[in-house]
Backbone as a chain_set.jsonl record, in Angstrom:
{"seq": "MRVSLLGPPGSGKGTQSEVLRDRLRVPHISSGDLLRDAVARGTELGRAAKGYMDRGELVPDQLVLGMIRERLRNTDCGTGWLLDGFPRTLAQAEALDRLLTEEGRGGVEHVVSLHVPREDVVVRLGGRRTCGGCGRLYHVRFQPPKTEGVCDACGGRLSIRRDDEEATIRSRLDVYDRQTAPLLDYYRGRGLLREIDGTTAPAEVSGRILATLDGHG", "coords": {"N": [[1.27, -1.01, -0.104], [0.438, 2.139, -0.809], [0.919, 5.496, 0.784], [0.485, 8.727, 1.713], [0.806, 10.454, 4.181], [-1.006, 13.343, 5.473], [-1.12, 16.627, 7.439], [-1.472, 19.204, 10.16], [1.06, 20.912, 12.047], [1.199, 19.18, 15.262], [-1.082, 17.822, 15.022], [-1.045, 15.046, 15.008], [0.777, 13.348, 13.723], [3.345, 12.155, 13.509], [2.426, 10.028, 15.582], [0.853, 8.641, 14.515], [2.222, 7.638, 12.116], [4.322, 5.851, 13.175], [1.624, 3.956, 13.974], [0.818, 3.121, 11.826], [2.774, 2.374, 9.896], [4.033, -0.221, 11.247], [1.023, -1.617, 11.358], [0.59, -2.028, 8.005], [3.074, -2.707, 7.519], [5.203, -1.303, 5.72], [7.578, 0.569, 4.896], [8.512, 3.614, 6.654], [8.873, 6.626, 5.731], [10.15, 9.542, 6.161], [10.664, 13.255, 5.012], [12.2, 14.892, 6.497], [13.813, 13.06, 7.833], [15.46, 11.836, 6.046], [16.729, 14.107, 4.986], [18.218, 14.663, 6.98], [19.769, 12.364, 7.542], [21.223, 12.123, 5.063], [22.597, 14.115, 5.32], [24.152, 13.585, 7.461], [25.367, 11.56, 6.713], [27.158, 12.624, 4.53], [26.431, 12.518, 1.754], [26.036, 12.948, -1.823], [23.967, 14.875, -2.369], [23.315, 14.99, 0.396], [25.161, 16.651, 0.852], [24.936, 18.562, -0.573], [22.202, 20.011, 0.465], [23.025, 20.696, 2.759], [24.1, 22.834, 2.508], [22.272, 25.097, 1.772], [20.507, 24.411, 3.931], [22.558, 25.256, 6.217], [22.425, 28.048, 5.442], [20.097, 28.618, 6.003], [17.778, 28.545, 4.769], [15.461, 27.163, 2.756], [15.326, 23.759, 1.507], [15.656, 23.194, -1.822], [13.264, 21.852, -4.052], [13.738, 20.014, -5.648], [16.474, 18.535, -4.905], [15.352, 17.151, -2.358], [13.597, 15.467, -3.678], [15.051, 13.885, -5.21], [16.109, 12.458, -2.746], [14.245, 11.075, -1.94], [13.565, 9.838, -4.376], [16.088, 7.907, -4.512], [15.582, 6.262, -1.654], [13.049, 5.078, -2.319], [14.013, 3.299, -3.872], [15.22, 1.203, -2.226], [14.79, -2.434, -1.725], [12.438, -2.708, 0.237], [10.822, -1.346, -0.361], [9.235, -1.937, -2.087], [6.876, -3.735, -1.788], [5.095, -0.829, -0.908], [4.773, 1.819, 1.0], [5.003, 4.364, 3.563], [4.119, 7.716, 3.444], [6.038, 10.728, 5.051], [4.312, 13.468, 5.641], [4.956, 14.508, 3.319], [3.978, 14.771, -0.294], [4.181, 18.532, 0.487], [2.896, 20.641, -1.099], [1.359, 21.792, -3.759], [2.974, 21.771, -6.167], [5.016, 20.017, -5.358], [3.571, 17.653, -5.068], [2.737, 17.361, -7.655], [5.375, 17.018, -8.748], [6.477, 14.341, -7.633], [4.198, 12.486, -8.538], [5.507, 12.456, -10.984], [7.928, 11.9, -10.654], [7.17, 9.16, -9.715], [6.282, 7.88, -12.028], [8.557, 7.948, -13.513], [10.176, 6.301, -12.586], [9.225, 3.912, -13.084], [7.099, 2.694, -10.925], [4.124, 2.147, -8.898], [1.258, 4.749, -8.627], [0.859, 7.367, -5.321], [-1.791, 5.572, -3.885], [-3.455, 6.424, -1.421], [-4.258, 9.518, -0.025], [-4.037, 10.047, 3.537], [-5.507, 12.693, 5.562], [-4.914, 14.436, 8.124], [-7.686, 16.072, 10.522], [-7.482, 18.227, 12.134], [-8.903, 21.126, 14.608], [-8.066, 24.644, 14.342], [-7.761, 25.89, 17.026], [-7.788, 23.721, 18.528], [-5.218, 22.462, 18.076], [-3.246, 25.199, 18.528], [-3.743, 24.561, 21.488], [-2.911, 22.186, 22.149], [0.147, 22.415, 20.714], [0.689, 24.52, 22.215], [0.636, 24.58, 24.954], [2.89, 22.861, 25.641], [5.929, 22.201, 27.395], [9.277, 22.286, 28.142], [11.693, 21.237, 29.726], [14.569, 22.805, 31.561], [17.389, 21.783, 32.006], [17.33, 18.689, 31.243], [15.955, 18.299, 29.102], [13.56, 17.046, 29.241], [9.813, 16.473, 28.048], [6.809, 18.084, 29.018], [3.165, 18.771, 29.573], [0.909, 21.372, 30.0], [-1.352, 20.609, 30.179], [-2.189, 18.209, 29.544], [0.168, 16.381, 30.72], [1.071, 17.286, 33.042], [4.077, 18.408, 35.294], [4.484, 17.523, 38.628], [5.241, 19.745, 40.356], [4.155, 23.383, 39.243], [6.065, 24.265, 36.751], [8.117, 23.429, 37.539], [10.381, 20.749, 36.961], [10.042, 17.032, 37.204], [12.113, 15.182, 37.175], [14.454, 16.455, 37.489], [14.494, 18.604, 38.691], [14.657, 20.915, 36.949], [14.344, 23.897, 35.673], [10.707, 24.552, 33.633], [10.248, 25.66, 30.775], [9.097, 27.456, 28.032], [9.006, 26.874, 24.37], [10.316, 28.595, 21.489], [9.153, 27.844, 19.173], [6.841, 27.247, 19.95], [5.346, 29.105, 20.646], [2.542, 30.94, 21.053], [1.938, 32.977, 18.94], [3.66, 32.003, 17.193], [2.956, 29.449, 16.462], [0.446, 30.017, 15.53], [1.504, 31.436, 12.869], [2.877, 29.176, 11.741], [0.526, 27.248, 11.26], [-0.824, 29.137, 9.873], [1.139, 29.024, 7.451], [0.868, 26.479, 6.789], [-2.1, 26.323, 5.706], [-2.539, 27.715, 3.963], [-0.203, 26.631, 1.938], [-1.43, 23.993, 1.911], [-4.291, 23.348, 1.118], [-4.781, 23.945, -1.919], [-3.319, 21.443, -2.421], [-4.702, 19.592, -1.219], [-7.556, 19.857, -2.267], [-6.329, 18.699, -5.066], [-5.642, 16.123, -4.806], [-8.37, 15.237, -3.798], [-10.028, 15.834, -6.408], [-8.876, 13.559, -7.237], [-9.729, 11.3, -6.347], [-8.238, 10.665, -4.06], [-8.189, 11.601, -1.776], [-8.232, 10.819, 1.714], [-10.234, 11.868, 4.562], [-9.646, 12.212, 7.758], [-10.482, 12.665, 11.488], [-9.181, 14.029, 13.764], [-9.344, 14.644, 16.494], [-9.707, 12.928, 18.512], [-8.611, 10.324, 21.092], [-5.778, 8.972, 20.396], [-5.862, 5.877, 19.578], [-8.05, 5.48, 18.765], [-8.494, 7.291, 16.041], [-6.216, 5.807, 14.63], [-7.612, 3.63, 14.202], [-9.822, 4.66, 13.008], [-8.309, 5.446, 10.747], [-7.423, 3.212, 9.663], [-9.575, 1.255, 9.274], [-10.477, 3.163, 7.299], [-8.711, 2.835, 4.998], [-8.796, 0.25, 4.611], [-11.464, 0.249, 3.57], [-11.029, 1.58, 1.274], [-9.867, -0.053, -0.191]], "CA": [[0.296, -0.198, 0.053], [1.496, 3.417, -1.323], [0.295, 6.106, 1.314], [1.27, 10.005, 2.479], [0.143, 11.283, 5.521], [-0.723, 14.902, 5.813], [-1.776, 16.991, 8.761], [-0.673, 20.113, 10.752], [1.739, 20.681, 13.282], [0.328, 19.057, 16.404], [-2.171, 16.877, 14.477], [-0.378, 13.584, 15.328], [1.299, 12.813, 12.416], [3.965, 11.11, 14.215], [1.971, 8.87, 16.372], [-0.303, 7.676, 13.56], [2.965, 7.264, 11.226], [4.572, 4.57, 13.867], [1.316, 3.08, 14.066], [0.414, 2.725, 10.349], [4.378, 1.663, 9.781], [3.775, -1.281, 11.857], [0.254, -2.362, 10.816], [0.591, -2.026, 7.002], [4.069, -3.418, 7.245], [5.413, -0.645, 5.077], [8.746, 1.533, 5.517], [7.989, 4.971, 7.23], [9.623, 7.52, 5.026], [9.8, 11.044, 6.295], [11.612, 13.768, 4.243], [12.976, 15.386, 7.349], [15.02, 12.374, 8.083], [16.073, 11.839, 4.832], [17.351, 15.095, 4.764], [19.314, 14.527, 8.282], [20.529, 11.051, 7.247], [22.018, 12.138, 3.958], [24.057, 15.351, 5.786], [24.746, 12.942, 8.396], [26.262, 10.404, 5.721], [27.831, 13.188, 3.308], [26.284, 11.832, 0.641], [26.101, 14.004, -2.524], [22.577, 14.916, -2.185], [23.373, 15.596, 1.559], [26.021, 17.806, 0.702], [24.159, 20.155, -1.74], [21.337, 20.329, 1.127], [23.456, 20.863, 4.24], [24.561, 24.371, 2.274], [21.043, 25.555, 1.954], [20.334, 24.222, 5.925], [23.615, 26.34, 6.806], [22.312, 29.203, 5.26], [18.907, 28.902, 6.956], [17.047, 28.377, 3.386], [14.624, 26.066, 2.564], [15.856, 22.633, 0.675], [14.76, 23.057, -2.896], [12.281, 20.594, -4.205], [14.561, 18.921, -6.772], [16.707, 17.943, -3.789], [14.31, 16.175, -1.189], [12.815, 14.353, -4.338], [16.101, 12.72, -5.254], [16.517, 12.082, -1.688], [12.89, 10.193, -1.947], [13.734, 8.7, -5.277], [17.112, 7.18, -3.577], [15.062, 5.714, -1.161], [12.42, 4.694, -2.993], [14.969, 2.178, -4.722], [15.526, 0.377, -1.605], [14.227, -3.501, -1.703], [11.904, -2.651, 1.314], [9.457, -0.416, -0.667], [8.599, -2.699, -3.17], [5.219, -3.389, -1.629], [4.725, -0.017, -0.563], [5.512, 2.571, 1.76], [4.304, 5.732, 4.025], [5.398, 9.504, 2.921], [5.364, 11.216, 6.134], [4.503, 14.957, 5.644], [5.259, 15.063, 1.9], [3.785, 16.358, -0.48], [3.344, 19.612, 1.238], [2.622, 21.857, -2.089], [0.61, 20.888, -5.398], [4.18, 21.798, -6.922], [5.734, 18.425, -4.571], [2.478, 16.427, -5.633], [2.984, 16.816, -9.514], [6.88, 16.273, -9.002], [6.62, 13.191, -7.3], [3.88, 11.603, -9.579], [6.375, 12.2, -12.06], [9.054, 10.665, -10.381], [6.917, 7.365, -9.677], [5.757, 7.537, -13.204], [9.821, 7.957, -14.234], [10.545, 4.902, -11.967], [7.999, 2.665, -12.942], [6.403, 2.559, -9.636], [2.307, 2.615, -8.961], [1.548, 5.972, -7.839], [-0.059, 7.031, -4.258], [-3.141, 5.165, -3.265], [-4.465, 7.002, -0.56], [-3.604, 10.615, 0.968], [-4.597, 10.382, 4.515], [-5.377, 14.193, 6.222], [-5.524, 14.108, 9.577], [-8.105, 17.337, 10.554], [-7.796, 19.227, 14.184], [-9.536, 22.348, 14.411], [-6.833, 25.387, 14.971], [-7.776, 26.364, 18.433], [-7.3, 22.736, 19.604], [-3.559, 22.83, 17.807], [-2.628, 25.599, 19.574], [-3.66, 23.923, 23.105], [-1.857, 20.903, 22.156], [1.226, 22.62, 21.265], [1.192, 26.189, 23.229], [0.964, 24.082, 26.292], [4.58, 22.309, 25.994], [6.646, 22.794, 28.082], [10.554, 21.707, 27.679], [13.341, 21.301, 30.936], [16.066, 23.855, 30.462], [18.184, 20.689, 32.606], [17.46, 16.977, 31.301], [15.113, 18.087, 28.003], [12.324, 16.13, 29.391], [8.938, 17.337, 28.161], [5.732, 18.272, 29.822], [2.438, 19.415, 28.748], [0.437, 21.915, 31.297], [-3.409, 19.716, 30.727], [-2.199, 16.863, 29.581], [0.993, 15.64, 31.08], [2.048, 18.145, 34.066], [4.503, 18.269, 36.137], [4.037, 17.679, 39.923], [5.082, 21.249, 40.851], [4.318, 23.958, 38.345], [7.266, 25.201, 36.31], [9.243, 22.609, 37.57], [10.892, 19.176, 36.149], [9.87, 16.213, 38.237], [13.174, 14.39, 37.278], [15.786, 16.962, 37.505], [13.984, 19.983, 39.425], [15.195, 21.874, 36.152], [13.482, 25.224, 35.172], [10.401, 24.294, 32.547], [10.224, 26.81, 29.901], [8.202, 27.35, 26.339], [10.401, 26.919, 22.925], [10.145, 29.455, 20.623], [8.331, 27.224, 17.992], [5.577, 26.761, 20.937], [5.066, 30.545, 21.278], [1.225, 31.304, 20.288], [2.0, 33.77, 17.545], [4.294, 30.99, 15.875], [2.019, 28.392, 16.395], [-0.616, 30.538, 14.301], [1.491, 31.701, 11.818], [2.898, 28.387, 10.825], [-0.756, 27.309, 10.559], [-1.043, 29.697, 8.263], [1.903, 28.452, 6.256], [0.12, 25.267, 6.44], [-3.41, 26.072, 5.26], [-1.913, 28.259, 2.236], [0.236, 24.963, 1.21], [-2.133, 22.427, 1.726], [-5.79, 23.932, 0.526], [-4.875, 23.508, -3.054], [-2.977, 20.146, -2.247], [-6.049, 18.744, -0.81], [-8.184, 19.34, -3.634], [-6.138, 18.006, -6.09], [-5.823, 14.924, -4.503], [-10.031, 15.308, -3.576], [-10.301, 15.746, -7.279], [-8.345, 12.249, -7.961], [-10.706, 10.194, -5.421], [-7.725, 9.613, -3.313], [-8.286, 12.054, -0.706], [-9.404, 10.36, 2.978], [-9.897, 13.096, 5.196], [-9.731, 11.896, 9.165], [-10.739, 13.705, 12.31], [-8.057, 13.635, 14.244], [-9.193, 15.404, 17.617], [-9.904, 12.0, 19.647], [-7.512, 9.576, 21.479], [-4.85, 8.27, 19.289], [-6.027, 4.553, 19.115], [-9.155, 6.025, 17.847], [-7.577, 8.089, 15.478], [-5.59, 4.898, 13.995], [-9.142, 2.662, 14.124], [-10.708, 5.171, 11.565], [-7.481, 5.433, 9.352], [-6.939, 1.677, 8.836], [-10.66, 1.183, 8.189], [-11.187, 3.738, 5.656], [-7.567, 2.613, 4.222], [-9.453, -1.183, 4.356], [-12.638, 0.286, 2.553], [-10.84, 1.829, -0.088], [-8.634, -1.292, -0.585]], "C": [[0.966, 0.801, -0.007], [0.578, 4.383, -0.616], [0.903, 7.381, 1.856], [-0.038, 10.331, 3.165], [0.302, 12.501, 5.616], [-1.312, 15.322, 7.115], [-0.749, 18.151, 9.388], [0.374, 20.174, 11.41], [0.929, 20.593, 14.375], [-0.747, 18.226, 15.936], [-1.863, 15.537, 15.129], [0.013, 12.825, 14.402], [2.573, 11.467, 12.869], [4.013, 9.771, 15.009], [1.507, 7.965, 15.788], [0.856, 7.246, 12.343], [3.481, 6.028, 11.768], [2.934, 3.443, 13.834], [0.958, 2.646, 12.362], [1.72, 1.564, 9.83], [4.228, 0.164, 10.06], [2.591, -2.39, 11.377], [0.151, -2.515, 9.132], [2.188, -2.775, 6.576], [5.081, -2.635, 5.971], [6.562, 0.178, 5.852], [8.089, 3.044, 5.702], [9.063, 5.683, 6.665], [9.514, 9.308, 5.176], [11.253, 11.886, 5.778], [12.656, 14.15, 5.141], [13.955, 14.386, 7.99], [15.308, 11.742, 7.24], [17.086, 12.911, 4.81], [18.766, 14.972, 6.084], [19.847, 13.777, 7.882], [21.598, 11.416, 6.191], [23.503, 13.317, 4.522], [24.47, 14.286, 6.302], [25.68, 12.205, 7.734], [27.244, 10.893, 4.901], [27.671, 12.79, 2.28], [26.377, 13.11, -0.693], [24.866, 15.0, -2.437], [22.812, 15.88, -0.592], [23.989, 16.881, 1.366], [25.628, 19.238, -0.007], [23.131, 20.51, -0.527], [21.581, 20.86, 2.164], [23.752, 22.651, 3.468], [23.394, 24.868, 2.154], [20.254, 25.616, 3.287], [21.344, 25.458, 6.429], [23.172, 27.866, 6.571], [20.576, 29.6, 5.446], [17.625, 28.946, 5.475], [16.611, 27.11, 3.283], [15.437, 24.921, 1.174], [15.433, 22.703, -0.736], [14.202, 21.811, -3.037], [12.931, 19.087, -4.452], [15.865, 17.677, -5.778], [15.989, 16.827, -3.137], [13.394, 15.24, -2.291], [13.874, 13.168, -4.561], [16.379, 12.054, -4.282], [15.272, 10.701, -1.515], [12.962, 9.291, -2.946], [14.73, 7.599, -4.741], [15.96, 6.069, -2.957], [13.982, 4.605, -1.356], [12.45, 2.915, -3.957], [14.937, 1.156, -3.536], [14.551, -0.678, -1.827], [12.464, -3.289, -0.774], [10.732, -1.969, 1.013], [9.004, -0.886, -1.527], [7.191, -3.153, -2.474], [4.748, -2.486, -0.834], [5.487, 1.033, 0.195], [4.801, 3.824, 2.056], [5.325, 6.769, 3.702], [4.637, 9.909, 4.297], [5.32, 12.774, 5.986], [4.934, 15.232, 4.396], [4.12, 14.289, 1.036], [3.413, 17.171, 0.654], [2.842, 20.611, 0.206], [1.874, 20.689, -2.878], [2.005, 20.946, -6.357], [4.787, 19.956, -6.582], [4.651, 17.369, -5.094], [2.843, 16.113, -6.845], [4.046, 16.676, -9.427], [7.074, 14.754, -8.747], [5.681, 12.231, -7.939], [4.44, 11.548, -10.697], [7.851, 11.678, -11.858], [8.605, 8.838, -10.222], [6.738, 6.999, -10.932], [7.569, 6.984, -14.015], [10.372, 6.465, -13.881], [9.586, 3.899, -12.145], [7.192, 2.179, -12.153], [4.912, 2.965, -9.418], [2.465, 4.168, -8.249], [0.893, 6.195, -6.259], [-1.381, 6.354, -4.761], [-4.035, 6.031, -2.681], [-3.556, 8.241, 0.116], [-4.602, 10.961, 2.184], [-4.232, 11.909, 5.065], [-6.114, 13.869, 6.868], [-6.5, 16.158, 10.141], [-8.09, 17.355, 12.148], [-7.783, 20.638, 14.262], [-8.049, 23.111, 14.868], [-6.564, 25.377, 16.368], [-7.142, 25.089, 19.017], [-5.536, 22.482, 19.488], [-2.911, 23.544, 18.917], [-2.646, 25.498, 20.828], [-2.575, 23.1, 22.976], [-0.035, 21.455, 21.976], [1.526, 23.962, 21.919], [1.049, 25.375, 24.798], [2.044, 23.038, 26.468], [5.004, 22.467, 26.642], [8.317, 21.807, 28.057], [11.468, 21.785, 29.814], [14.322, 21.717, 30.443], [17.452, 22.42, 31.071], [18.4, 19.497, 31.477], [16.479, 17.185, 29.48], [14.058, 17.31, 28.307], [10.977, 17.184, 29.11], [7.709, 17.049, 28.836], [4.592, 18.713, 28.697], [1.168, 19.92, 30.246], [-1.159, 20.924, 31.603], [-2.895, 18.343, 30.533], [-0.867, 15.731, 30.271], [1.835, 17.031, 32.019], [2.76, 17.76, 35.027], [4.108, 18.272, 37.344], [3.905, 19.378, 40.784], [5.069, 21.847, 39.306], [5.582, 24.595, 38.228], [8.632, 24.25, 36.42], [9.674, 21.051, 37.391], [10.512, 18.018, 37.306], [11.168, 15.371, 38.157], [14.504, 14.91, 37.657], [15.856, 18.202, 38.454], [14.706, 20.866, 38.27], [14.104, 22.733, 35.981], [12.781, 24.934, 33.834], [10.145, 25.908, 31.793], [9.522, 26.389, 28.127], [9.183, 27.533, 25.639], [9.635, 27.888, 22.397], [8.766, 29.152, 19.737], [6.742, 27.083, 18.799], [4.898, 27.716, 21.123], [3.522, 30.432, 20.349], [1.38, 31.874, 18.866], [2.853, 33.064, 16.834], [3.774, 30.098, 15.906], [0.731, 28.997, 15.26], [0.212, 30.546, 13.288], [2.444, 30.279, 11.096], [1.746, 27.266, 10.651], [-1.191, 27.576, 9.476], [-0.273, 29.467, 7.302], [0.73, 27.485, 5.648], [-0.854, 25.052, 5.354], [-3.263, 26.54, 4.085], [-1.396, 27.273, 1.344], [-0.813, 23.923, 0.691], [-3.459, 22.562, 1.567], [-5.143, 23.211, -1.034], [-4.384, 21.793, -3.199], [-4.123, 19.3, -2.269], [-6.997, 18.514, -1.946], [-7.735, 18.812, -4.808], [-6.226, 16.415, -6.065], [-7.529, 14.364, -4.353], [-10.026, 14.861, -4.71], [-9.988, 14.366, -7.912], [-9.04, 10.992, -7.409], [-9.3, 9.862, -4.364], [-7.218, 10.235, -1.643], [-9.253, 11.153, 0.659], [-9.3, 10.96, 3.953], [-10.09, 12.306, 7.146], [-9.851, 13.288, 10.382], [-9.536, 13.216, 13.163], [-8.043, 14.284, 15.83], [-9.587, 14.029, 18.909], [-8.759, 11.194, 20.214], [-6.912, 8.905, 20.196], [-5.133, 6.819, 18.553], [-7.319, 4.744, 18.391], [-9.289, 6.51, 16.544], [-7.42, 7.327, 14.133], [-7.034, 3.827, 13.685], [-9.764, 3.231, 12.558], [-9.277, 4.461, 10.394], [-7.346, 3.994, 8.52], [-8.506, 1.452, 8.448], [-10.884, 2.141, 7.249], [-9.992, 2.996, 4.802], [-8.354, 1.056, 3.745], [-10.802, -1.11, 3.213], [-12.751, 1.024, 1.535], [-9.843, 0.829, -0.715], [-9.18, -1.983, -2.122]], "O": [[2.063, 0.797, 0.551], [-0.565, 4.402, -1.073], [1.92, 7.191, 2.522], [-1.237, 10.426, 2.903], [1.414, 12.992, 5.808], [-1.923, 14.526, 7.828], [0.47, 18.118, 9.218], [0.865, 19.046, 11.378], [0.101, 21.458, 14.662], [-1.461, 17.914, 16.889], [-2.738, 15.07, 15.859], [-0.388, 11.67, 14.264], [2.589, 10.269, 12.586], [4.864, 8.893, 15.153], [1.535, 6.777, 16.11], [0.395, 6.449, 11.526], [3.258, 5.023, 11.093], [3.098, 2.233, 13.682], [0.955, 1.443, 12.102], [1.63, 0.377, 9.514], [4.299, -0.633, 9.124], [2.824, -3.564, 11.088], [-0.636, -3.438, 8.922], [2.389, -3.297, 5.479], [5.723, -3.414, 5.267], [6.555, 0.423, 7.059], [7.253, 3.503, 4.924], [10.199, 5.413, 7.056], [8.92, 10.087, 4.43], [12.42, 11.533, 5.949], [13.833, 13.912, 4.871], [14.883, 14.839, 8.659], [15.54, 10.608, 7.658], [18.266, 12.614, 4.62], [19.968, 15.19, 5.931], [20.948, 14.241, 7.587], [22.764, 11.069, 6.375], [24.71, 13.344, 4.28], [25.349, 13.767, 5.613], [26.833, 12.191, 8.166], [28.125, 10.153, 4.461], [28.676, 12.589, 1.598], [26.832, 14.205, -0.361], [25.228, 16.177, -2.472], [22.566, 17.078, -0.451], [23.486, 17.971, 1.641], [25.942, 20.426, 0.062], [23.19, 21.736, -0.436], [20.709, 21.513, 2.735], [23.496, 23.606, 4.2], [23.546, 25.66, 3.084], [19.554, 26.552, 3.674], [20.901, 26.475, 6.963], [23.488, 28.767, 7.348], [20.013, 30.633, 5.086], [16.584, 29.587, 5.624], [17.228, 26.107, 3.64], [15.964, 25.342, 0.144], [14.462, 21.951, -0.815], [14.503, 20.83, -2.356], [12.859, 17.94, -4.008], [16.036, 16.47, -5.945], [16.135, 15.655, -3.482], [12.593, 14.405, -1.87], [13.746, 11.979, -4.27], [16.917, 10.971, -4.517], [15.512, 9.593, -1.034], [12.591, 8.13, -2.773], [14.293, 6.468, -4.528], [15.516, 5.161, -3.66], [13.963, 3.522, -0.771], [11.687, 2.041, -4.37], [14.557, 0.052, -3.928], [13.425, -0.276, -2.12], [11.448, -3.767, -1.279], [9.768, -1.897, 1.776], [8.092, -0.213, -2.007], [6.274, -2.542, -3.022], [3.984, -2.891, 0.043], [6.706, 1.14, 0.062], [4.115, 4.395, 1.207], [6.554, 6.829, 3.664], [3.483, 9.709, 4.674], [6.375, 13.359, 6.232], [5.379, 16.374, 4.287], [3.454, 13.37, 1.513], [2.646, 16.842, 1.559], [2.277, 21.571, 0.731], [1.778, 19.465, -2.79], [2.071, 20.14, -7.286], [4.901, 19.02, -7.374], [5.025, 16.273, -5.511], [3.201, 14.997, -7.223], [4.274, 15.838, -10.299], [7.716, 14.031, -9.508], [6.119, 11.083, -8.01], [4.061, 10.715, -11.52], [8.651, 11.204, -12.665], [9.228, 7.799, -10.443], [6.977, 5.818, -11.186], [7.761, 6.03, -14.768], [10.869, 5.669, -14.678], [9.246, 3.117, -11.257], [6.491, 1.233, -12.514], [4.541, 4.086, -9.764], [3.4, 4.622, -7.59], [0.349, 5.173, -5.84], [-1.909, 6.576, -5.851], [-5.113, 6.385, -3.16], [-2.458, 8.075, 0.648], [-5.566, 11.725, 2.136], [-3.085, 12.355, 5.073], [-7.233, 13.359, 6.804], [-5.877, 17.217, 10.06], [-8.587, 16.64, 13.019], [-6.777, 21.303, 14.015], [-7.142, 22.558, 15.491], [-5.517, 25.003, 16.896], [-6.2, 25.15, 19.806], [-4.762, 22.353, 20.437], [-2.294, 23.066, 19.869], [-1.824, 26.119, 21.502], [-1.496, 23.234, 23.554], [0.86, 21.104, 22.745], [2.685, 24.345, 22.078], [1.564, 25.963, 25.749], [2.03, 22.365, 27.499], [4.44, 23.468, 27.083], [8.248, 20.583, 27.937], [11.475, 22.612, 30.725], [14.926, 21.402, 29.417], [18.421, 22.271, 30.327], [19.477, 19.369, 30.895], [16.41, 16.192, 28.755], [13.568, 16.802, 27.298], [10.883, 18.302, 29.617], [7.483, 15.906, 29.233], [4.777, 18.939, 27.501], [0.728, 19.19, 31.134], [-1.785, 20.656, 32.629], [-3.168, 17.431, 31.314], [-0.985, 14.506, 30.286], [2.894, 17.576, 31.711], [2.347, 16.842, 35.735], [3.199, 19.088, 37.492], [3.02, 19.927, 41.44], [5.617, 21.294, 38.353], [6.157, 25.253, 39.095], [9.686, 24.249, 35.784], [8.921, 20.232, 37.918], [10.825, 18.356, 38.447], [11.374, 14.753, 39.202], [15.458, 14.228, 38.032], [16.883, 18.715, 38.898], [15.482, 21.679, 38.772], [12.958, 22.313, 36.14], [13.493, 24.93, 32.83], [9.916, 26.989, 32.337], [9.537, 25.384, 27.416], [10.167, 28.186, 25.986], [8.463, 28.079, 22.722], [7.746, 29.829, 19.607], [5.695, 26.845, 18.197], [3.825, 27.565, 21.708], [3.429, 29.945, 19.222], [1.004, 31.308, 17.839], [2.925, 33.432, 15.662], [4.21, 29.46, 14.947], [0.265, 28.336, 14.333], [-0.079, 29.665, 12.48], [2.695, 30.379, 9.895], [2.024, 26.344, 9.884], [-1.677, 26.96, 8.527], [-0.74, 29.625, 6.174], [0.017, 27.559, 4.647], [-0.811, 24.217, 4.45], [-3.752, 25.956, 3.117], [-1.888, 27.013, 0.246], [-0.989, 23.316, -0.365], [-3.993, 21.553, 2.03], [-5.09, 21.986, -1.15], [-4.975, 21.013, -3.947], [-4.439, 18.485, -3.136], [-7.245, 17.435, -2.483], [-8.563, 18.436, -5.637], [-6.683, 15.661, -6.923], [-7.87, 13.247, -4.743], [-10.019, 13.631, -4.766], [-10.608, 13.966, -8.898], [-8.944, 9.873, -7.912], [-9.317, 8.743, -3.85], [-6.457, 9.798, -0.779], [-10.459, 10.905, 0.658], [-8.232, 10.781, 4.537], [-11.237, 11.892, 7.311], [-9.472, 14.451, 10.244], [-9.081, 12.073, 13.135], [-6.964, 14.445, 16.401], [-9.704, 14.317, 20.1], [-7.712, 11.496, 19.641], [-7.517, 8.434, 19.233], [-4.818, 6.545, 17.395], [-7.544, 4.071, 17.384], [-10.259, 6.119, 15.894], [-7.921, 7.608, 13.044], [-7.104, 3.368, 12.545], [-10.038, 2.649, 11.508], [-9.253, 3.496, 9.63], [-7.224, 3.74, 7.322], [-8.728, 1.465, 7.237], [-11.589, 1.819, 6.293], [-10.424, 2.494, 3.765], [-8.449, 0.8, 2.544], [-11.117, -1.939, 2.359], [-13.771, 1.286, 0.898], [-9.138, 1.076, -1.694], [-8.53, -2.877, -2.663]]}, "num_chains": 1, "name": "protein.A"}
């Protein structure tokens, strides 16, 4: 099965990716992980990407697609794969379609889009706190420390990361909405989009995804 998993920051893609990888028995392919691995190994694509990353620039789509092409050529992708958070834009989706055609592989079969309302995402991400001492993560609502602002493990001070500040979260969501709306329309028009309510417990979300995939199998 060939699946792309989409969703805004804080929608639970990481958790659902692990479940789908194990239940569908396909490799989990994250463009971010591919970038970090290529840079760490010093591959030709990794060296090219590192230059952009060091300058704080976005890595061009063609480099990312080159890494995805290499990964899809591995034998473990023969029976399918799970793309995590890719494609993110309509241009990337069209480029991915061309890549799969050139490689003689089947195209994307299902695009699972996790829907979580904006205010729920703000609560999920805005409530995270990180220990400055040991790095342990907490959440003011879902996993609070025993003493407010203090790490249970080391007594360090808890703080909010810049990425988790409300203004930053809302800006990231604005970018996601602008980029993804045309992408969802593209896959909806091709009958590949599976929209899933991501607001309930992770196990319930997983059940909905798997039932939907099975129903479209």
